[in-house]
C-alpha positions as a Markdown table, in Angstrom:
| # | Residue | x | y | z |
|---|---|---|---|---|
| 1 | Met | -42.8 | 16.2 | 74.2 |
| 2 | Glu | -43.2 | 14.6 | 77.3 |
| 3 | Lys | -44.6 | 17.0 | 80.3 |
| 4 | Phe | -42.3 | 15.4 | 82.8 |
| 5 | Pro | -39.2 | 13.7 | 81.1 |
| 6 | Gly | -38.7 | 11.4 | 84.3 |
| 7 | Arg | -36.9 | 8.9 | 81.4 |
| 8 | Asp | -34.8 | 11.2 | 80.2 |
| 9 | Ile | -33.4 | 12.3 | 83.8 |
| 10 | Ala | -32.9 | 8.7 | 84.1 |
| 11 | Arg | -31.2 | 7.2 | 81.4 |
| 12 | Phe | -29.0 | 10.9 | 82.1 |
| 13 | Phe | -27.6 | 9.5 | 85.8 |
| 14 | Ile | -27.8 | 5.6 | 84.5 |
| 15 | Leu | -25.3 | 6.3 | 81.6 |
| 16 | Ile | -23.0 | 8.5 | 83.9 |
| 17 | Val | -22.8 | 5.4 | 86.0 |
| 18 | Val | -22.3 | 2.9 | 83.6 |
| 19 | Gln | -19.8 | 4.9 | 81.6 |
| 20 | Val | -18.1 | 5.6 | 84.6 |
| 21 | Thr | -17.9 | 2.1 | 86.5 |
| 22 | Met | -17.9 | 0.3 | 83.5 |
| 23 | Leu | -17.1 | 1.5 | 80.3 |
| 24 | Asp | -14.1 | 4.2 | 81.1 |
| 25 | His | -12.3 | 0.5 | 82.0 |
| 26 | Ile | -12.4 | -0.9 | 78.8 |
| 27 | Asn | -9.4 | 0.6 | 76.4 |
| 28 | Leu | -8.9 | -1.5 | 73.6 |
| 29 | Gln | -4.8 | -1.2 | 72.9 |
| 30 | Gly | -5.7 | 2.4 | 73.7 |
| 31 | Phe | -7.5 | 3.3 | 70.6 |
| 32 | Ala | -10.8 | 2.5 | 71.3 |
| 33 | Asn | -13.0 | 3.8 | 74.5 |
| 34 | Pro | -17.0 | 3.4 | 73.9 |
| 35 | Ser | -18.9 | 6.6 | 75.1 |
| 36 | Leu | -22.3 | 5.0 | 75.6 |
| 37 | Tyr | -23.3 | 8.5 | 77.3 |
| 38 | Leu | -24.1 | 10.0 | 74.0 |
| 39 | Tyr | -27.0 | 7.9 | 73.8 |
| 40 | Phe | -28.9 | 10.4 | 76.3 |
| 41 | Ile | -27.9 | 13.3 | 73.7 |
| 42 | Leu | -29.4 | 11.3 | 70.7 |
| 43 | Leu | -32.2 | 10.1 | 71.9 |
| 44 | Leu | -33.5 | 13.6 | 73.2 |
| 45 | Pro | -36.4 | 14.2 | 71.4 |
| 46 | Phe | -36.7 | 15.9 | 68.3 |
| 47 | Glu | -38.6 | 19.2 | 69.9 |
| 48 | Val | -36.0 | 19.8 | 72.3 |
| 49 | Ala | -34.8 | 23.5 | 72.4 |
| 50 | Gly | -31.4 | 24.4 | 71.3 |
| 51 | Trp | -29.9 | 25.9 | 74.5 |
| 52 | Met | -31.8 | 23.0 | 76.7 |
| 53 | Leu | -29.9 | 20.3 | 74.1 |
| 54 | Leu | -26.4 | 22.1 | 74.7 |
| 55 | Leu | -27.1 | 22.2 | 78.4 |
| 56 | Ser | -27.7 | 18.5 | 78.5 |
| 57 | Ala | -25.0 | 17.7 | 76.6 |
| 58 | Phe | -22.8 | 19.6 | 78.6 |
| 59 | Leu | -23.7 | 18.0 | 81.7 |
| 60 | Ile | -23.6 | 14.7 | 80.7 |
| 61 | Gly | -20.0 | 15.5 | 79.9 |
| 62 | Phe | -19.1 | 17.1 | 82.7 |
| 63 | Gly | -20.8 | 14.4 | 84.9 |
| 64 | Ile | -18.3 | 12.1 | 83.1 |
| 65 | Asp | -15.4 | 14.2 | 83.5 |
| 66 | Ser | -16.0 | 14.6 | 86.9 |
| 67 | Phe | -15.9 | 11.2 | 88.0 |
| 68 | Ser | -13.1 | 10.2 | 84.8 |
| 69 | Asn | -10.4 | 12.9 | 86.3 |
| 70 | Ser | -10.8 | 14.4 | 82.2 |
| 71 | Val | -10.7 | 18.1 | 82.9 |
| 72 | Gly | -13.5 | 19.1 | 80.8 |
| 73 | Leu | -12.7 | 16.8 | 77.9 |
| 74 | His | -16.2 | 14.7 | 77.6 |
| 75 | Ala | -18.0 | 18.0 | 78.7 |
| 76 | Ala | -16.4 | 20.0 | 75.6 |
| 77 | Ala | -16.9 | 16.9 | 73.0 |
| 78 | Ala | -20.5 | 16.2 | 74.5 |
| 79 | Thr | -21.2 | 19.8 | 73.5 |
| 80 | Ala | -19.7 | 19.2 | 70.4 |
| 81 | Ala | -22.1 | 16.5 | 69.9 |
| 82 | Ala | -24.9 | 18.5 | 70.5 |
| 83 | Phe | -24.0 | 21.5 | 68.3 |
| 84 | Val | -24.3 | 18.7 | 65.4 |
| 85 | Arg | -27.2 | 17.3 | 66.3 |
| 86 | Pro | -29.7 | 19.2 | 64.3 |
| 87 | Tyr | -27.6 | 19.4 | 61.4 |
| 88 | Ala | -27.3 | 15.2 | 61.6 |
| 89 | Ile | -31.1 | 14.9 | 61.7 |
| 90 | Lys | -31.6 | 17.0 | 58.6 |
| 91 | Leu | -28.3 | 14.8 | 57.1 |
| 92 | Ala | -29.9 | 11.6 | 57.7 |
| 93 | Gly | -33.5 | 12.5 | 56.5 |
| 94 | Ala | -35.5 | 13.2 | 58.7 |
| 95 | Pro | -38.9 | 14.4 | 57.3 |
| 96 | Ala | -39.9 | 18.2 | 57.5 |
| 97 | Glu | -42.8 | 17.7 | 59.4 |
| 98 | Tyr | -43.1 | 15.0 | 62.0 |
| 99 | Glu | -45.6 | 13.4 | 64.1 |
| 100 | Gly | -45.2 | 15.0 | 67.8 |
| 101 | Asn | -44.9 | 11.4 | 69.0 |
| 102 | Leu | -42.1 | 10.5 | 66.9 |
| 103 | Lys | -38.6 | 9.7 | 68.7 |
| 104 | Pro | -35.3 | 9.6 | 67.3 |
| 105 | Gly | -34.6 | 5.7 | 67.5 |
| 106 | Ile | -34.7 | 2.7 | 65.4 |
| 107 | Gly | -38.3 | 1.9 | 66.5 |
| 108 | Asp | -39.9 | 5.0 | 65.1 |
| 109 | Met | -36.9 | 6.1 | 62.4 |
| 110 | Gly | -35.8 | 3.0 | 61.5 |
| 111 | Leu | -32.0 | 1.4 | 61.4 |
| 112 | Arg | -31.0 | 3.2 | 58.4 |
| 113 | Trp | -32.3 | 6.5 | 59.8 |
| 114 | Phe | -31.0 | 6.1 | 63.2 |
| 115 | Phe | -27.6 | 4.5 | 61.8 |
| 116 | Ala | -26.0 | 7.8 | 59.4 |
| 117 | Tyr | -27.2 | 10.3 | 62.5 |
| 118 | Thr | -25.4 | 8.1 | 64.9 |
| 119 | Leu | -22.6 | 8.2 | 63.0 |
| 120 | Val | -22.5 | 12.0 | 62.2 |
| 121 | Val | -22.8 | 12.5 | 65.7 |
| 122 | Val | -20.6 | 10.0 | 67.4 |
| 123 | Phe | -17.9 | 11.1 | 64.7 |
| 124 | Val | -17.9 | 14.5 | 65.6 |
| 125 | His | -18.0 | 13.8 | 69.2 |
| 126 | Gln | -15.0 | 11.1 | 69.2 |
| 127 | Phe | -13.0 | 13.2 | 66.6 |
| 128 | Ser | -13.6 | 16.3 | 69.0 |
| 129 | Leu | -12.6 | 14.3 | 72.2 |
| 130 | Tyr | -9.2 | 12.8 | 70.5 |
| 131 | Met | -8.4 | 16.1 | 69.3 |
| 132 | Leu | -8.8 | 18.1 | 72.2 |
| 133 | Glu | -6.8 | 15.0 | 74.1 |
| 134 | Ser | -3.8 | 15.4 | 72.1 |
| 135 | Leu | -4.0 | 18.8 | 71.1 |
| 136 | Arg | -0.9 | 18.2 | 68.3 |
| 137 | Leu | -1.6 | 18.1 | 65.2 |
| 138 | Ala | 1.7 | 16.2 | 64.8 |
| 139 | Glu | -0.2 | 13.2 | 65.9 |
| 140 | Ala | -2.8 | 13.4 | 63.2 |
| 141 | Gly | -2.5 | 9.8 | 62.5 |
| 142 | Ile | -2.8 | 8.6 | 65.8 |
| 143 | Ile | -6.2 | 10.8 | 66.1 |
| 144 | Leu | -7.6 | 9.5 | 63.0 |
| 145 | Val | -7.3 | 5.9 | 64.2 |
| 146 | Lys | -9.1 | 6.6 | 67.6 |
| 147 | Thr | -11.3 | 8.2 | 66.0 |
| 148 | Ile | -12.3 | 5.8 | 63.7 |
| 149 | Thr | -12.2 | 2.9 | 66.0 |
| 150 | Gly | -13.9 | 4.7 | 68.5 |
| 151 | Thr | -16.6 | 5.8 | 66.4 |
| 152 | Val | -17.0 | 2.1 | 65.0 |
| 153 | Phe | -17.0 | 0.6 | 68.5 |
| 154 | Thr | -19.3 | 3.3 | 70.1 |
| 155 | Leu | -21.7 | 3.0 | 67.0 |
| 156 | Ala | -22.2 | -0.4 | 67.7 |
| 157 | Leu | -22.8 | -0.2 | 71.3 |
| 158 | Ile | -25.0 | 2.1 | 71.2 |
| 159 | Val | -26.9 | 0.4 | 68.0 |
| 160 | Val | -27.1 | -2.7 | 70.3 |
| 161 | Val | -28.5 | -0.8 | 73.3 |
| 162 | Glu | -31.2 | 0.7 | 71.2 |
| 163 | Tyr | -32.4 | -2.5 | 69.8 |
| 164 | Leu | -32.4 | -3.8 | 73.6 |
| 165 | Phe | -34.4 | -1.0 | 75.0 |
| 166 | Met | -36.3 | 0.4 | 71.9 |
| 167 | Arg | -39.9 | -0.3 | 72.4 |
| 168 | Lys | -42.3 | -1.6 | 69.7 |
| 169 | Arg | -44.9 | 0.9 | 67.7 |
| 170 | Gly | -48.4 | 0.4 | 67.7 |
């Protein structure tokens, strides 16, 4: 793990700015709004402490909420995504013992692993976000459609961004 997480701190602020200035204005027929800020949660080191993971996710969600006027929806959904992140890592098949210098990205773990890991985290985030936004089970169909379209759109955007900014190993 890095002694000074400068990249993570910079990524935190950059993703908030990108989300609130550009991506919050993309809304495909009311069914898909990309949540690129999840990329911050996804790329935190494997070794990050549980409390730090949850706090970081809450803070990035709170940052989005502060500028989006969404009253805690993103903070709650991001915290839910961070909560399932360790389970998603195990579900995606992360090795039990890994080198300390591996990062949870395509460059170190491969596309198949990153896709499965990201899919779980993004789906939980999107479902939590739209369920909290609606708060009515009568809209289960709409919630499911928004969750699936939001997941697909966010997942595609995260994979593209990961390919654009990943570092080559070795």
